[in-house]
LONUSE-915246 format. One record per atom (N, C-alpha, C): residue number from 1; chain; atom name; x, y, z. Coordinates in nm, 3 decimals, padded with zeros to 5 digits, m for minus. Layout:
BEGIN
NUM/A/CA/X/Y/Z $
...
END
This chain:
BEGIN
1/A/N/m06.922/21.170/05.247 $
1/A/CA/m06.835/21.124/05.354 $
1/A/C/m06.690/21.132/05.308 $
2/A/N/m06.603/21.165/05.398 $
2/A/CA/m06.462/21.180/05.366 $
2/A/C/m06.400/21.046/05.328 $
3/A/N/m06.298/21.055/05.244 $
3/A/CA/m06.224/20.935/05.204 $
3/A/C/m06.137/20.886/05.318 $
4/A/N/m06.104/20.974/05.412 $
4/A/CA/m06.016/20.940/05.523 $
4/A/C/m06.091/20.944/05.654 $
5/A/N/m06.041/20.868/05.750 $
5/A/CA/m06.097/20.866/05.884 $
5/A/C/m05.990/20.902/05.985 $
6/A/N/m06.008/20.855/06.107 $
6/A/CA/m05.910/20.887/06.210 $
6/A/C/m05.845/20.764/06.273 $
7/A/N/m05.858/20.648/06.208 $
7/A/CA/m05.797/20.528/06.262 $
7/A/C/m05.652/20.517/06.218 $
8/A/N/m05.565/20.492/06.315 $
8/A/CA/m05.424/20.477/06.284 $
8/A/C/m05.384/20.334/06.257 $
9/A/N/m05.424/20.242/06.344 $
9/A/CA/m05.385/20.102/06.330 $
9/A/C/m05.511/20.015/06.341 $
10/A/N/m05.542/19.946/06.233 $
10/A/CA/m05.653/19.852/06.231 $
10/A/C/m05.594/19.713/06.215 $
11/A/N/m05.613/19.628/06.313 $
11/A/CA/m05.564/19.490/06.308 $
11/A/C/m05.681/19.400/06.268 $
12/A/N/m05.659/19.321/06.162 $
12/A/CA/m05.760/19.225/06.119 $
12/A/C/m05.699/19.087/06.134 $
13/A/N/m05.756/19.005/06.221 $
13/A/CA/m05.706/18.869/06.245 $
13/A/C/m05.762/18.775/06.139 $
14/A/N/m05.672/18.703/06.071 $
14/A/CA/m05.715/18.607/05.969 $
14/A/C/m05.656/18.469/06.002 $
15/A/N/m05.736/18.368/05.974 $
15/A/CA/m05.690/18.231/05.998 $
15/A/C/m05.714/18.140/05.878 $
16/A/N/m05.753/18.198/05.767 $
16/A/CA/m05.778/18.119/05.648 $
16/A/C/m05.923/18.082/05.629 $
17/A/N/m06.004/18.099/05.733 $
17/A/CA/m06.146/18.067/05.721 $
17/A/C/m06.217/18.174/05.640 $
18/A/N/m06.328/18.138/05.581 $
18/A/CA/m06.406/18.235/05.504 $
18/A/C/m06.457/18.345/05.597 $
19/A/N/m06.487/18.310/05.721 $
19/A/CA/m06.534/18.411/05.817 $
19/A/C/m06.428/18.518/05.842 $
20/A/N/m06.302/18.476/05.853 $
20/A/CA/m06.196/18.576/05.877 $
20/A/C/m06.173/18.662/05.752 $
21/A/N/m06.188/18.602/05.636 $
21/A/CA/m06.173/18.681/05.512 $
21/A/C/m06.291/18.777/05.495 $
22/A/N/m06.410/18.737/05.540 $
22/A/CA/m06.525/18.828/05.540 $
22/A/C/m06.499/18.946/05.634 $
23/A/N/m06.434/18.918/05.747 $
23/A/CA/m06.400/19.026/05.840 $
23/A/C/m06.303/19.124/05.774 $
24/A/N/m06.208/19.072/05.698 $
24/A/CA/m06.114/19.159/05.626 $
24/A/C/m06.189/19.243/05.523 $
25/A/N/m06.278/19.180/05.447 $
25/A/CA/m06.357/19.255/05.348 $
25/A/C/m06.437/19.366/05.416 $
26/A/N/m06.500/19.331/05.529 $
26/A/CA/m06.581/19.428/05.601 $
26/A/C/m06.494/19.547/05.645 $
27/A/N/m06.376/19.517/05.702 $
27/A/CA/m06.288/19.624/05.749 $
27/A/C/m06.245/19.715/05.635 $
28/A/N/m06.208/19.656/05.523 $
28/A/CA/m06.163/19.736/05.409 $
28/A/C/m06.276/19.823/05.352 $
29/A/N/m06.396/19.771/05.359 $
29/A/CA/m06.511/19.843/05.304 $
29/A/C/m06.563/19.951/05.398 $
30/A/N/m06.551/19.930/05.528 $
30/A/CA/m06.619/20.017/05.624 $
30/A/C/m06.530/20.104/05.712 $
31/A/N/m06.405/20.071/05.729 $
31/A/CA/m06.319/20.148/05.819 $
31/A/C/m06.227/20.238/05.738 $
32/A/N/m06.215/20.361/05.781 $
32/A/CA/m06.134/20.461/05.712 $
32/A/C/m06.011/20.493/05.796 $
33/A/N/m05.896/20.487/05.731 $
33/A/CA/m05.770/20.514/05.799 $
33/A/C/m05.739/20.663/05.803 $
34/A/N/m05.654/20.699/05.897 $
34/A/CA/m05.607/20.837/05.909 $
34/A/C/m05.519/20.870/05.789 $
35/A/N/m05.538/20.987/05.734 $
35/A/CA/m05.454/21.031/05.621 $
35/A/C/m05.325/21.091/05.676 $
36/A/N/m05.218/21.084/05.596 $
36/A/CA/m05.094/21.146/05.644 $
36/A/C/m05.109/21.297/05.648 $
37/A/N/m05.051/21.358/05.747 $
37/A/CA/m05.053/21.504/05.756 $
37/A/C/m04.939/21.560/05.674 $
38/A/N/m04.947/21.685/05.632 $
38/A/CA/m04.841/21.743/05.549 $
38/A/C/m04.703/21.738/05.614 $
39/A/N/m04.697/21.749/05.748 $
39/A/CA/m04.568/21.750/05.814 $
39/A/C/m04.526/21.614/05.868 $
40/A/N/m04.600/21.508/05.832 $
40/A/CA/m04.565/21.376/05.882 $
40/A/C/m04.611/21.269/05.783 $
41/A/N/m04.553/21.153/05.798 $
41/A/CA/m04.595/21.040/05.714 $
41/A/C/m04.669/20.937/05.799 $
42/A/N/m04.730/20.985/05.905 $
42/A/CA/m04.796/20.897/06.001 $
42/A/C/m04.938/20.863/05.956 $
43/A/N/m04.949/20.798/05.841 $
43/A/CA/m05.080/20.757/05.791 $
43/A/C/m05.123/20.629/05.862 $
44/A/N/m05.252/20.603/05.859 $
44/A/CA/m05.302/20.481/05.918 $
44/A/C/m05.268/20.360/05.833 $
45/A/N/m05.280/20.243/05.893 $
45/A/CA/m05.254/20.121/05.816 $
45/A/C/m05.339/20.006/05.867 $
46/A/N/m05.368/19.917/05.774 $
46/A/CA/m05.431/19.791/05.808 $
46/A/C/m05.320/19.690/05.833 $
47/A/N/m05.332/19.612/05.939 $
47/A/CA/m05.236/19.506/05.966 $
47/A/C/m05.311/19.374/05.960 $
48/A/N/m05.271/19.290/05.866 $
48/A/CA/m05.327/19.156/05.857 $
48/A/C/m05.247/19.069/05.952 $
49/A/N/m05.316/19.014/06.048 $
49/A/CA/m05.250/18.941/06.157 $
49/A/C/m05.288/18.794/06.153 $
50/A/N/m05.188/18.707/06.161 $
50/A/CA/m05.212/18.563/06.160 $
50/A/C/m05.132/18.498/06.271 $
51/A/N/m05.195/18.401/06.338 $
51/A/CA/m05.127/18.326/06.443 $
51/A/C/m05.111/18.181/06.397 $
52/A/N/m04.986/18.137/06.392 $
52/A/CA/m04.958/17.997/06.362 $
52/A/C/m04.961/17.917/06.492 $
53/A/N/m05.008/17.795/06.482 $
53/A/CA/m05.002/17.706/06.598 $
53/A/C/m04.858/17.661/06.617 $
54/A/N/m04.817/17.639/06.742 $
54/A/CA/m04.683/17.584/06.763 $
54/A/C/m04.674/17.448/06.693 $
55/A/N/m04.556/17.410/06.645 $
55/A/CA/m04.545/17.285/06.570 $
55/A/C/m04.601/17.163/06.643 $
56/A/N/m04.585/17.153/06.773 $
56/A/CA/m04.635/17.036/06.845 $
56/A/C/m04.788/17.031/06.844 $
57/A/N/m04.853/17.147/06.846 $
57/A/CA/m04.999/17.152/06.841 $
57/A/C/m05.047/17.129/06.698 $
58/A/N/m04.974/17.185/06.602 $
58/A/CA/m05.014/17.174/06.463 $
58/A/C/m05.017/17.030/06.416 $
59/A/N/m04.926/16.949/06.464 $
59/A/CA/m04.922/16.810/06.418 $
59/A/C/m05.020/16.723/06.492 $
60/A/N/m05.043/16.757/06.617 $
60/A/CA/m05.131/16.673/06.697 $
60/A/C/m05.065/16.542/06.734 $
61/A/N/m04.940/16.529/06.700 $
61/A/CA/m04.869/16.408/06.736 $
61/A/C/m04.725/16.437/06.766 $
62/A/N/m04.665/16.342/06.829 $
62/A/CA/m04.528/16.352/06.871 $
62/A/C/m04.465/16.218/06.834 $
63/A/N/m04.343/16.218/06.784 $
63/A/CA/m04.284/16.090/06.751 $
63/A/C/m04.283/15.994/06.869 $
64/A/N/m04.297/16.048/06.989 $
64/A/CA/m04.308/15.963/07.107 $
64/A/C/m04.172/15.927/07.163 $
65/A/N/m04.178/15.864/07.279 $
65/A/CA/m04.052/15.827/07.345 $
65/A/C/m04.003/15.695/07.288 $
66/A/N/m03.876/15.674/07.306 $
66/A/CA/m03.817/15.548/07.263 $
66/A/C/m03.853/15.443/07.367 $
67/A/N/m03.907/15.329/07.324 $
67/A/CA/m03.951/15.229/07.421 $
67/A/C/m03.837/15.179/07.509 $
68/A/N/m03.875/15.131/07.624 $
68/A/CA/m03.783/15.066/07.719 $
68/A/C/m03.675/15.158/07.772 $
69/A/N/m03.717/15.274/07.818 $
69/A/CA/m03.625/15.359/07.891 $
69/A/C/m03.549/15.460/07.808 $
70/A/N/m03.586/15.482/07.684 $
70/A/CA/m03.520/15.584/07.602 $
70/A/C/m03.564/15.722/07.646 $
71/A/N/m03.498/15.825/07.596 $
71/A/CA/m03.536/15.962/07.635 $
71/A/C/m03.677/15.995/07.588 $
72/A/N/m03.753/16.063/07.674 $
72/A/CA/m03.891/16.096/07.640 $
72/A/C/m03.903/16.235/07.576 $
73/A/N/m03.800/16.315/07.587 $
73/A/CA/m03.807/16.450/07.531 $
73/A/C/m03.724/16.465/07.404 $
74/A/N/m03.702/16.355/07.336 $
74/A/CA/m03.624/16.354/07.213 $
74/A/C/m03.698/16.428/07.103 $
75/A/N/m03.629/16.520/07.037 $
75/A/CA/m03.688/16.590/06.924 $
75/A/C/m03.622/16.542/06.796 $
76/A/N/m03.701/16.526/06.694 $
76/A/CA/m03.649/16.484/06.565 $
76/A/C/m03.641/16.610/06.479 $
77/A/N/m03.522/16.662/06.454 $
77/A/CA/m03.509/16.789/06.382 $
77/A/C/m03.575/16.788/06.245 $
78/A/N/m03.561/16.681/06.171 $
78/A/CA/m03.622/16.676/06.037 $
78/A/C/m03.773/16.683/06.047 $
79/A/N/m03.829/16.619/06.147 $
79/A/CA/m03.974/16.620/06.168 $
79/A/C/m04.021/16.762/06.200 $
80/A/N/m03.952/16.828/06.291 $
80/A/CA/m03.988/16.965/06.330 $
80/A/C/m03.971/17.060/06.211 $
81/A/N/m03.863/17.044/06.134 $
81/A/CA/m03.839/17.131/06.019 $
81/A/C/m03.948/17.113/05.913 $
82/A/N/m03.991/16.989/05.892 $
82/A/CA/m04.096/16.963/05.793 $
82/A/C/m04.227/17.027/05.836 $
83/A/N/m04.259/17.019/05.964 $
83/A/CA/m04.382/17.081/06.016 $
83/A/C/m04.374/17.232/06.001 $
84/A/N/m04.261/17.291/06.036 $
84/A/CA/m04.245/17.436/06.025 $
84/A/C/m04.255/17.482/05.879 $
85/A/N/m04.197/17.406/05.787 $
85/A/CA/m04.206/17.441/05.645 $
85/A/C/m04.350/17.433/05.596 $
86/A/N/m04.422/17.332/05.643 $
86/A/CA/m04.563/17.317/05.605 $
86/A/C/m04.645/17.434/05.659 $
87/A/N/m04.621/17.471/05.783 $
87/A/CA/m04.694/17.584/05.842 $
87/A/C/m04.663/17.714/05.768 $
88/A/N/m04.540/17.731/05.725 $
88/A/CA/m04.504/17.851/05.650 $
88/A/C/m04.580/17.855/05.517 $
89/A/N/m04.593/17.741/05.451 $
89/A/CA/m04.669/17.737/05.326 $
89/A/C/m04.816/17.773/05.350 $
90/A/N/m04.872/17.722/05.459 $
90/A/CA/m05.011/17.754/05.493 $
90/A/C/m05.025/17.904/05.520 $
91/A/N/m04.935/17.958/05.601 $
91/A/CA/m04.939/18.101/05.632 $
91/A/C/m04.925/18.185/05.507 $
92/A/N/m04.831/18.149/05.419 $
92/A/CA/m04.813/18.224/05.294 $
92/A/C/m04.940/18.221/05.211 $
93/A/N/m05.006/18.106/05.207 $
93/A/CA/m05.131/18.094/05.131 $
93/A/C/m05.241/18.182/05.189 $
94/A/N/m05.252/18.183/05.321 $
94/A/CA/m05.353/18.267/05.388 $
94/A/C/m05.326/18.415/05.360 $
95/A/N/m05.199/18.457/05.372 $
95/A/CA/m05.165/18.597/05.349 $
95/A/C/m05.183/18.635/05.203 $
96/A/N/m05.151/18.544/05.110 $
96/A/CA/m05.174/18.572/04.968 $
96/A/C/m05.322/18.594/04.941 $
97/A/N/m05.407/18.511/05.001 $
97/A/CA/m05.552/18.527/04.986 $
97/A/C/m05.595/18.663/05.040 $
98/A/N/m05.543/18.699/05.157 $
98/A/CA/m05.577/18.828/05.219 $
98/A/C/m05.530/18.945/05.131 $
99/A/N/m05.409/18.936/05.075 $
99/A/CA/m05.360/19.042/04.988 $
99/A/C/m05.445/19.053/04.862 $
100/A/N/m05.495/18.940/04.813 $
100/A/CA/m05.585/18.942/04.698 $
100/A/C/m05.712/19.019/04.728 $
101/A/N/m05.765/19.001/04.847 $
101/A/CA/m05.884/19.076/04.890 $
101/A/C/m05.851/19.224/04.900 $
102/A/N/m05.736/19.256/04.957 $
102/A/CA/m05.695/19.396/04.969 $
102/A/C/m05.683/19.462/04.832 $
103/A/N/m05.630/19.390/04.735 $
103/A/CA/m05.615/19.448/04.601 $
103/A/C/m05.751/19.475/04.536 $
104/A/N/m05.852/19.395/04.571 $
104/A/CA/m05.987/19.421/04.519 $
104/A/C/m06.040/19.555/04.568 $
105/A/N/m05.993/19.599/04.684 $
105/A/CA/m06.037/19.726/04.742 $
105/A/C/m05.936/19.838/04.717 $
106/A/N/m05.836/19.811/04.634 $
106/A/CA/m05.730/19.907/04.604 $
106/A/C/m05.664/19.960/04.732 $
107/A/N/m05.648/19.872/04.827 $
107/A/CA/m05.587/19.910/04.955 $
107/A/C/m05.439/19.877/04.952 $
108/A/N/m05.357/19.982/04.962 $
108/A/CA/m05.212/19.962/04.956 $
108/A/C/m05.145/19.978/05.092 $
109/A/N/m05.212/20.038/05.187 $
109/A/CA/m05.154/20.059/05.320 $
109/A/C/m05.180/19.936/05.406 $
110/A/N/m05.117/19.823/05.368 $
110/A/CA/m05.139/19.697/05.439 $
110/A/C/m05.004/19.637/05.474 $
111/A/N/m04.994/19.589/05.597 $
111/A/CA/m04.875/19.515/05.637 $
111/A/C/m04.921/19.386/05.704 $
112/A/N/m04.827/19.298/05.730 $
112/A/CA/m04.862/19.172/05.793 $
112/A/C/m04.785/19.155/05.923 $
113/A/N/m04.841/19.074/06.008 $
113/A/CA/m04.776/19.040/06.135 $
113/A/C/m04.812/18.895/06.163 $
114/A/N/m04.712/18.809/06.178 $
114/A/CA/m04.734/18.667/06.203 $
114/A/C/m04.660/18.628/06.330 $
115/A/N/m04.729/18.557/06.418 $
115/A/CA/m04.667/18.507/06.540 $
115/A/C/m04.706/18.360/06.557 $
116/A/N/m04.639/18.294/06.650 $
116/A/CA/m04.668/18.154/06.680 $
116/A/C/m04.718/18.147/06.823 $
117/A/N/m04.829/18.075/06.844 $
117/A/CA/m04.880/18.058/06.980 $
117/A/C/m05.029/18.032/06.980 $
118/A/N/m05.089/18.055/07.096 $
118/A/CA/m05.233/18.038/07.112 $
118/A/C/m05.302/18.162/07.055 $
119/A/N/m05.393/18.144/06.957 $
119/A/CA/m05.454/18.262/06.892 $
119/A/C/m05.518/18.360/06.990 $
120/A/N/m05.594/18.311/07.087 $
120/A/CA/m05.663/18.402/07.179 $
120/A/C/m05.563/18.495/07.248 $
121/A/N/m05.460/18.436/07.304 $
121/A/CA/m05.363/18.515/07.380 $
121/A/C/m05.279/18.604/07.290 $
122/A/N/m05.235/18.549/07.178 $
122/A/CA/m05.146/18.625/07.089 $
122/A/C/m05.217/18.743/07.023 $
123/A/N/m05.344/18.726/06.990 $
123/A/CA/m05.419/18.839/06.932 $
123/A/C/m05.427/18.952/07.033 $
124/A/N/m05.464/18.920/07.156 $
124/A/CA/m05.477/19.023/07.259 $
124/A/C/m05.343/19.089/07.291 $
125/A/N/m05.236/19.010/07.297 $
125/A/CA/m05.103/19.067/07.322 $
125/A/C/m05.062/19.161/07.208 $
126/A/N/m05.087/19.118/07.086 $
126/A/CA/m05.042/19.194/06.970 $
126/A/C/m05.117/19.325/06.954 $
127/A/N/m05.248/19.326/06.975 $
127/A/CA/m05.319/19.453/06.960 $
127/A/C/m05.270/19.554/07.064 $
128/A/N/m05.230/19.504/07.181 $
128/A/CA/m05.175/19.594/07.282 $
128/A/C/m05.036/19.642/07.240 $
129/A/N/m04.951/19.550/07.193 $
129/A/CA/m04.815/19.588/07.151 $
129/A/C/m04.815/19.685/07.033 $
130/A/N/m04.910/19.667/06.941 $
130/A/CA/m04.916/19.752/06.822 $
130/A/C/m04.997/19.880/06.845 $
131/A/N/m05.052/19.896/06.965 $
131/A/CA/m05.136/20.011/06.997 $
131/A/C/m05.250/20.025/06.896 $
132/A/N/m05.317/19.913/06.872 $
132/A/CA/m05.426/19.910/06.774 $
132/A/C/m05.541/19.998/06.818 $
133/A/N/m05.600/20.066/06.719 $
133/A/CA/m05.720/20.145/06.746 $
133/A/C/m05.843/20.057/06.746 $
134/A/N/m05.839/19.948/06.670 $
134/A/CA/m05.952/19.855/06.664 $
134/A/C/m05.902/19.719/06.614 $
135/A/N/m05.966/19.614/06.662 $
135/A/CA/m05.942/19.477/06.617 $
135/A/C/m06.067/19.429/06.545 $
136/A/N/m06.050/19.375/06.426 $
136/A/CA/m06.162/19.318/06.352 $
136/A/C/m06.136/19.169/06.339 $
137/A/N/m06.236/19.090/06.376 $
137/A/CA/m06.220/18.945/06.379 $
137/A/C/m06.349/18.879/06.334 $
138/A/N/m06.336/18.769/06.263 $
138/A/CA/m06.454/18.694/06.220 $
138/A/C/m06.497/18.596/06.328 $
139/A/N/m06.622/18.554/06.318 $
139/A/CA/m06.675/18.456/06.413 $
139/A/C/m06.730/18.338/06.335 $
140/A/N/m06.689/18.219/06.375 $
140/A/CA/m06.737/18.098/06.308 $
140/A/C/m06.874/18.055/06.360 $
141/A/N/m06.922/18.120/06.462 $
141/A/CA/m07.055/18.092/06.518 $
141/A/C/m07.071/17.945/06.555 $
142/A/N/m06.975/17.895/06.634 $
142/A/CA/m06.987/17.759/06.684 $
142/A/C/m07.110/17.748/06.772 $
143/A/N/m07.169/17.631/06.774 $
143/A/CA/m07.279/17.605/06.867 $
143/A/C/m07.224/17.594/07.008 $
144/A/N/m07.314/17.581/07.107 $
144/A/CA/m07.268/17.582/07.246 $
144/A/C/m07.174/17.467/07.281 $
145/A/N/m07.193/17.351/07.220 $
145/A/CA/m07.109/17.237/07.256 $
145/A/C/m06.969/17.253/07.198 $
146/A/N/m06.959/17.290/07.070 $
146/A/CA/m06.827/17.313/07.012 $
146/A/C/m06.756/17.427/07.084 $
147/A/N/m06.831/17.532/07.115 $
147/A/CA/m06.771/17.647/07.183 $
147/A/C/m06.717/17.606/07.320 $
148/A/N/m06.788/17.514/07.388 $
148/A/CA/m06.744/17.469/07.520 $
148/A/C/m06.610/17.396/07.511 $
149/A/N/m06.592/17.313/07.407 $
149/A/CA/m06.469/17.237/07.395 $
149/A/C/m06.358/17.313/07.324 $
150/A/N/m06.392/17.390/07.222 $
150/A/CA/m06.291/17.458/07.143 $
150/A/C/m06.266/17.601/07.189 $
151/A/N/m06.361/17.659/07.259 $
151/A/CA/m06.348/17.798/07.299 $
151/A/C/m06.382/17.888/07.182 $
152/A/N/m06.399/18.013/07.210 $
152/A/CA/m06.430/18.110/07.106 $
152/A/C/m06.324/18.218/07.110 $
153/A/N/m06.245/18.223/07.004 $
153/A/CA/m06.139/18.324/06.998 $
153/A/C/m06.201/18.464/06.999 $
154/A/N/m06.307/18.483/06.920 $
154/A/CA/m06.367/18.617/06.913 $
154/A/C/m06.425/18.659/07.049 $
155/A/N/m06.487/18.566/07.119 $
155/A/CA/m06.543/18.598/07.251 $
155/A/C/m06.432/18.633/07.350 $
156/A/N/m06.325/18.556/07.349 $
156/A/CA/m06.212/18.584/07.437 $
156/A/C/m06.155/18.723/07.408 $
157/A/N/m06.135/18.753/07.279 $
157/A/CA/m06.078/18.883/07.241 $
157/A/C/m06.171/18.998/07.279 $
158/A/N/m06.302/18.976/07.264 $
158/A/CA/m06.397/19.081/07.301 $
158/A/C/m06.385/19.118/07.448 $
159/A/N/m06.350/19.021/07.531 $
159/A/CA/m06.341/19.045/07.674 $
159/A/C/m06.200/19.083/07.723 $
160/A/N/m06.096/19.052/07.645 $
160/A/CA/m05.960/19.073/07.693 $
160/A/C/m05.875/19.170/07.612 $
161/A/N/m05.912/19.200/07.490 $
161/A/CA/m05.831/19.292/07.408 $
161/A/C/m05.837/19.432/07.466 $
162/A/N/m05.727/19.505/07.454 $
162/A/CA/m05.717/19.640/07.509 $
162/A/C/m05.757/19.748/07.408 $
163/A/N/m05.844/19.711/07.314 $
163/A/CA/m05.895/19.807/07.216 $
163/A/C/m06.036/19.762/07.179 $
164/A/N/m06.112/19.847/07.112 $
164/A/CA/m06.244/19.803/07.066 $
164/A/C/m06.231/19.683/06.970 $
165/A/N/m06.327/19.593/06.979 $
165/A/CA/m06.328/19.472/06.896 $
165/A/C/m06.456/19.470/06.814 $
166/A/N/m06.439/19.451/06.683 $
166/A/CA/m06.555/19.436/06.595 $
166/A/C/m06.558/19.290/06.551 $
167/A/N/m06.666/19.221/06.582 $
167/A/CA/m06.681/19.080/06.545 $
167/A/C/m06.778/19.072/06.428 $
168/A/N/m06.729/19.016/06.318 $
168/A/CA/m06.811/19.001/06.197 $
168/A/C/m06.867/18.860/06.196 $
169/A/N/m06.999/18.853/06.201 $
169/A/CA/m07.067/18.723/06.206 $
169/A/C/m07.128/18.691/06.071 $
170/A/N/m07.145/18.564/06.047 $
170/A/CA/m07.222/18.519/05.932 $
170/A/C/m07.148/18.531/05.801 $
171/A/N/m07.201/18.460/05.702 $
171/A/CA/m07.138/18.455/05.571 $
171/A/C/m07.191/18.562/05.477 $
172/A/N/m07.309/18.612/05.500 $
172/A/CA/m07.371/18.705/05.405 $
172/A/C/m07.364/18.849/05.452 $
173/A/N/m07.277/18.878/05.548 $
173/A/CA/m07.266/19.013/05.603 $
173/A/C/m07.199/19.106/05.503 $
174/A/N/m07.103/19.055/05.428 $
174/A/CA/m07.025/19.136/05.337 $
174/A/C/m07.062/19.099/05.194 $
175/A/N/m07.076/19.200/05.111 $
175/A/CA/m07.103/19.177/04.970 $
175/A/C/m06.978/19.122/04.905 $
176/A/N/m06.981/18.996/04.864 $
176/A/CA/m06.864/18.932/04.807 $
176/A/C/m06.838/18.975/04.665 $
177/A/N/m06.925/19.055/04.609 $
177/A/CA/m06.906/19.101/04.472 $
177/A/C/m06.795/19.202/04.457 $
178/A/N/m06.744/19.253/04.569 $
178/A/CA/m06.637/19.354/04.564 $
178/A/C/m06.505/19.291/04.535 $
END
C-alpha cells in the first residue's frame, strides 16, 4: 500500500478524553494524506481541533447580581481573566497530549485550530470552513439517559457535518502500544 493517500484536510476533534485521543491515534494510523506534487506544496494535513467552552459555561457559576437593586449584568474582569487563563492551560495540556501522540506516529504535518463555543456547532462550522475531507471524532458511548440530557456531539456531527464523519468507539479499538 502506498505511503500517501488522497486526503487533503483531516480534522480530528479532541477534548482531552481518552476516547478523543483514541480517535487521533486511529486517524494517524489509518488515514493517509495527499503527498505534495512536484509543482505545488499542497500536501495534506491533520488538524487537531479543540473547542473551549465559553467562560460562563466553563465555570458553571456567575458572581451574581448585587443584592437590592444592583446591576445584574455586572462582569468581574479579574474573575473572567482567571477563567480564561485556566481554560488556556487546559487547552495547552490537551494539545500537548495530542502532539505527543502525533510524535509517536512520526507525523509532522499537524496543525491546531481552537475555537470557543458549543462543541457540536463549532465542529460542524469548522469542518465546513476548513473544507475538511473527513472529520474523525471519538465517542464516549453515553447510555440513553446521559445522552438525553447531555446530547451526543458525535451523533450531532454525523448528521450535520458537511463532510464524511468517522466515529471511533470504545477504548480497545486502537492499539495503544504505538
